C-alpha positions as CSV (number, residue, x, y, z in Angstrom):
1,M,-15.6,-41.3,-95.7
2,S,-17.5,-40.1,-98.7
3,K,-16.4,-37.1,-100.7
4,E,-19.5,-35.3,-99.4
5,D,-18.5,-36.1,-95.8
6,I,-15.0,-34.8,-96.4
7,E,-16.2,-31.6,-98.0
8,M,-18.6,-31.0,-95.1
9,L,-15.9,-31.5,-92.5
10,G,-13.7,-29.2,-94.5
11,E,-16.1,-26.3,-93.8
12,F,-15.8,-26.8,-90.1
13,V,-12.3,-28.0,-89.3
14,D,-9.2,-26.1,-90.1
15,Y,-5.7,-27.0,-91.3
16,K,-4.4,-27.4,-87.7
17,D,-7.1,-29.9,-86.8
18,L,-6.4,-32.0,-89.9
19,L,-2.6,-31.8,-89.4
20,F,-3.1,-33.0,-85.8
21,Y,-5.2,-35.9,-86.9
22,V,-2.6,-37.0,-89.5
23,E,0.3,-36.6,-87.2
24,S,-1.5,-38.5,-84.4
25,K,-2.3,-41.3,-86.7
26,N,1.3,-41.6,-87.8
27,K,2.5,-41.6,-84.2
28,R,0.0,-44.3,-83.3
29,E,1.2,-46.4,-86.1
30,D,4.8,-45.8,-85.0
31,A,4.0,-46.7,-81.4
32,S,2.1,-49.8,-82.6
33,Y,4.6,-51.2,-85.2
34,S,8.0,-49.8,-84.3
35,S,10.3,-51.0,-81.6
36,N,12.6,-48.0,-81.9
37,L,10.4,-45.2,-80.8
38,K,9.7,-44.3,-77.2
39,F,7.1,-41.9,-76.0
40,D,7.2,-40.3,-72.6
41,K,4.3,-39.5,-70.3
42,K,4.3,-35.8,-71.3
43,D,4.0,-36.7,-75.0
44,A,1.2,-39.1,-74.4
45,E,-0.7,-36.7,-72.2
46,G,-0.4,-33.9,-74.7
47,L,-1.7,-36.2,-77.5
48,R,-4.6,-37.3,-75.3
49,V,-5.7,-33.8,-74.5
50,K,-5.5,-32.8,-78.2
51,A,-7.5,-35.9,-79.1
52,V,-10.2,-35.1,-76.6
53,L,-10.5,-31.6,-78.0
54,F,-10.6,-32.8,-81.6
55,V,-13.3,-35.4,-80.9
56,S,-15.3,-32.8,-79.0
57,K,-15.1,-30.5,-81.9
58,I,-16.3,-33.2,-84.3
59,K,-19.2,-34.1,-82.0
60,E,-20.3,-30.5,-82.0
61,I,-20.2,-30.4,-85.8
62,L,-22.2,-33.6,-86.0
63,K,-24.8,-32.3,-83.5
64,K,-25.2,-29.1,-85.6
65,E,-25.6,-31.1,-88.8
66,M,-28.2,-33.4,-87.2
67,H,-30.5,-30.5,-86.2
């Protein structure tokens, strides 16, 4: 992402959104590359719901910017 893209997103997403993104990315990497961690169905479903909400929020931001 360019500096301008990051600055624009910073106007629309809050700290909790960014924290969720970073934590989710780290968990995905752990799940992909570590054999020590185990995620249960509840954890996976919670992350899925949060991811859907995050993506929906970003889509709305992009729609507003396109108009």
